[in-house]
N, C-alpha and C positions, 0 to 999 in steps of 0.2 A: 531506435528510436533512443533517447538520452533522458527524456523528460515526458511523463504525463501525469495530468491533474484532473482529479475526477471531483465532478459533483453532480450527481446524477439523480436517479431513480435513487429512492432510500432503503426498499425492501430488499431484504438480504440476498434474494437470487439474482436481483441486479448490481448489488455490490460487488458479488463474484464474479458475475459475468465481467463486470468492469474493470476488474482486478486482472483477469486474464486475458481479455484485450490488451491491456497494457502491458503485463510482466511478461508476455511471452514474446512481446517485439522490443523490450528493454535490451540495450547491448548491456555487458557485464560494466558498472559501475554507474548505469542507469539509476533515476528516482521516478518512484510512483508516488504521488500525493492524493490523500483523500480528506475533502473537505468535510465537517460537521463530526470528525471525531473527538470522542469526550465532551460532547455536548449534550443536546436535548433529544437526541435519537439514539437511544442505547442499543437497539439492533444491529445502528450502523457499526458501532463500536466493538460489540459482540462479534459481528463477523469477520470485520477486519482482525483483530485478535485471534481468531481463528486461522485464518488464511497466513497471519504471521508464523503461528506455531506451525502449520502444516509447511512453511516453506523457511523455516529457520536456518537450516542449513544454507541456504541459498542467500540469505540476507546480511550484509556487511555492516549497515548500522541502521536505527531508529532513531529520527528525530521528531518531538510532539511539541508543537506549539499552542499551549492551551488558549493563550489569546485569542487566536483567530480559529480555533479549534481544526489544525491540521495536523496532519502527519505525514512524515517522509519518511519513506521505506525504500534504502539504498541495496540495490542488486550487486550481490557478490561481485567482485572486479575478478581479472584472470590471476589465477594461480600460478607461480613459477615456483618447480621443484627442483 
């Protein structure tokens, strides 16, 4: 999977579950996006921030669009040594 957009149940346990449903199937360089980030559901933002910290070594880039309340998290691509 190259892209997954999540806008589901806003309970922290569902946010975590939805993240892993997408993250575990993303190809390197793939992107997961969450709606309602940094808006009126602080538990959503807090939970996503915790997931980012937990997986920071596997994250290549983060883009936040505050106008539409979406965060894009890009999974690290293949590393060539």
